[in-house]
C-alpha positions as CSV (number, residue, x, y, z in Angstrom):
1,M,-0.5,18.2,-7.0
2,C,0.0,15.4,-4.2
3,I,3.3,14.0,-3.0
4,F,2.6,10.8,-4.6
5,C,2.1,12.6,-8.0
6,K,5.5,14.3,-7.6
7,I,7.0,11.0,-7.0
8,V,5.4,9.6,-10.0
9,N,6.7,12.8,-12.1
10,R,10.2,12.3,-10.7
11,E,10.1,15.6,-8.7
12,I,10.7,13.7,-5.4
13,P,13.0,10.8,-5.5
14,N,12.1,7.5,-4.2
15,N,13.6,3.9,-3.7
16,T,11.7,1.8,-6.5
17,V,10.9,-1.8,-6.1
18,A,8.9,-2.2,-9.2
19,E,7.3,0.0,-11.9
20,N,5.1,-0.3,-15.0
21,E,3.4,2.1,-17.2
22,N,0.3,2.2,-14.7
23,F,1.7,1.5,-11.0
24,L,4.6,2.1,-8.9
25,A,5.9,0.5,-5.8
26,F,8.7,2.0,-3.5
27,H,9.9,1.5,-0.1
28,D,8.3,3.5,2.8
29,L,10.4,6.2,4.5
30,Y,9.1,5.3,7.8
31,P,8.7,1.5,7.6
32,K,6.4,-0.4,10.0
33,A,7.8,-3.7,9.2
34,P,11.0,-5.1,7.8
35,I,9.6,-4.8,4.6
36,H,7.1,-1.8,4.0
37,V,6.5,-0.8,0.5
38,L,3.9,1.6,-0.9
39,I,2.0,0.8,-4.0
40,I,0.3,3.5,-6.1
41,P,-1.4,4.0,-9.3
42,K,0.5,6.5,-11.5
43,K,-2.8,8.1,-12.4
44,H,-4.2,10.2,-9.5
45,V,-7.1,8.5,-7.8
46,D,-8.1,10.1,-4.4
47,C,-9.0,6.9,-2.5
48,F,-10.3,3.3,-2.7
49,Q,-13.9,4.4,-2.7
50,E,-13.2,6.2,-6.2
51,V,-11.0,3.6,-7.8
52,S,-12.5,1.7,-10.8
53,P,-12.8,-2.0,-10.7
54,Q,-10.6,-2.1,-13.9
55,T,-7.7,-0.3,-12.2
56,M,-8.0,-2.4,-9.2
57,A,-7.8,-5.7,-11.1
58,E,-4.6,-4.3,-12.9
59,M,-3.2,-3.1,-9.7
60,T,-3.9,-6.6,-7.9
61,T,-1.8,-8.4,-10.4
62,F,0.9,-5.7,-10.0
63,M,0.9,-6.2,-6.2
64,Q,1.1,-9.9,-6.5
65,E,4.2,-9.3,-8.6
66,V,5.8,-7.0,-6.0
67,A,5.2,-9.5,-3.3
68,T,6.9,-12.3,-5.6
69,K,10.0,-9.9,-6.2
70,L,10.2,-9.0,-2.5
71,G,10.2,-12.8,-1.7
72,I,7.1,-12.6,0.6
73,D,4.6,-14.1,-1.6
74,K,5.0,-17.6,0.0
75,T,5.7,-16.6,3.5
76,G,2.7,-13.9,3.7
77,Y,2.2,-10.3,3.9
78,R,-0.4,-7.7,4.8
79,L,-1.9,-5.1,2.5
80,V,-3.5,-2.0,4.1
81,T,-5.1,0.8,2.6
82,N,-6.8,3.8,4.6
83,N,-9.7,5.4,3.1
84,G,-10.9,8.9,3.7
85,E,-10.8,11.1,7.1
86,D,-12.0,8.5,9.5
87,G,-10.0,5.9,8.1
88,E,-6.9,7.9,8.6
89,Q,-5.8,8.5,5.1
90,E,-3.1,10.9,5.1
91,V,-2.3,11.4,1.4
92,K,-5.3,11.8,-0.9
93,H,-3.7,9.4,-3.5
94,L,-4.7,5.8,-3.5
95,H,-2.1,3.7,-2.0
96,F,-1.6,0.3,-0.5
97,H,1.0,-0.5,2.2
98,M,2.5,-3.9,1.6
99,L,4.0,-5.1,4.9
100,G,6.0,-8.4,5.5
101,G,9.4,-9.9,6.2
102,G,8.4,-11.5,9.4
103,K,5.4,-12.2,12.0
104,L,3.1,-9.1,11.9
105,V,1.4,-8.1,15.1
106,W,-2.3,-7.3,15.0
107,D,-3.7,-4.6,17.5
108,H,-6.6,-6.1,19.1
109,S,-7.1,-2.7,21.2
110,H,-10.5,-2.1,19.8
111,E,-12.1,-5.6,20.5
112,D,-14.6,-5.9,23.1
113,P,-12.6,-7.7,26.1
114,H,-16.0,-9.1,27.4
115,K,-16.9,-10.7,24.0
116,N,-16.2,-14.3,25.0
117,I,-17.4,-14.2,28.5
């Protein structure tokens, strides 16, 4: 059983932001922004590539509700999901990082420095 399934089953405590019968949002233990929340489906899905369109539609509504609850729905936020090994997915349970609470920096280190020359 993965760590997120253990959180869903209440075997591991978390700092819950929002919850309904299908989804859970909780604060990341190692925040990368003033607000950093993880949003997961309660039913185990390995990754974004395997999630159903219906689950994503429902999850989208839940994520919008979380942003409103956190007060970042108007100021803006970033949603990130890592998919698979090359995408650096560390936990094999679909999850989105919601980052906000201030201006977010974007790392342009992979861009071609000669692109506009």
